N, C-alpha and C positions, 0 to 999 in steps of 0.2 A: 062613377067611382072617383071623380075629381074632388068630391067633398067627403071622402071616407076618412075616418079617424081611427086611431089605435083604440083598442078596447082596454088595454092595460098600459098606462103611461109609465115608461121606464127611463131613468136618467142615471148618469154616473154619480158616485158618491163624492168624489173630489173634483178639483178644477180641471184635471187633464181631460182633453177631448177624446184622445185616441190612444190605443196601445200599439199602434203600428210600428213605431220605432223600437219599442221594447221587444216586439215579436221578431222584427228583423234581426236585432242584436242576438236574441236567444237562438234563432235558427242558424245564424252564421257561426255561433259558438258550437252548436250541435254538429253542424257539418264539418267544422274544423277538427273537432275531437274525434269524430267517427272516421274521418279520412286518415288521421294519424293511427288510430287503433286498427284500422283495416290493413294498413301497411305492416304494422308490428305483430298483430295477433291473428289476423284473418277474420273471418266472419263470426267467430265465436265470441270475440271480445267487444262487440258493438254495444253502445249505450242507447237508452231511450231519452227523449227530449227532457222529461221531468227529472232525469238523473243528472243532466248536465246543467240546465238552467232553471233557476227558481223564479216563479212568477210573484213571489212575495217582494221582490226588489223593484217591481214595475211601478210606474207613476200612478196608475189608476187602481183603486181598491175594489173594483167591481161595480155593480149597478144595483139600483133599488127601485122598487115599484112604489109609485106615488098614487094615493087614492083620492084625496079630497082637496080642492083648492081652498076651501074655507079654513082648513087647519093651518096651512102655510101662509095664507093671506095674500098671495100674489096671483091673481086670476090670469093675468096676461102670460106669466111664465108657465102656468098650468096648461093654458091653451096651446102654447108652443110645444109642450111635451106631447100633446095629443096628435100633432101633425105627423104624417108618415114621411 
């Protein structure tokens, strides 16, 4: 298993490595809003995460599947994508 490779190489579209800070910020905002609504309205007024925070504002725009190293020209980069 030490030489296993991914069957579908996937990489992010933009430079951002991770969405960790964006997810932290969104969940903190979500908890803060729901804490306030719980005090004021009770359990009936609670919001969902997507109603409070928008993932369109995050640094990373998603991921993409890359299929052939010959199209993009950089075989070393493609080999790096295949690592787990």
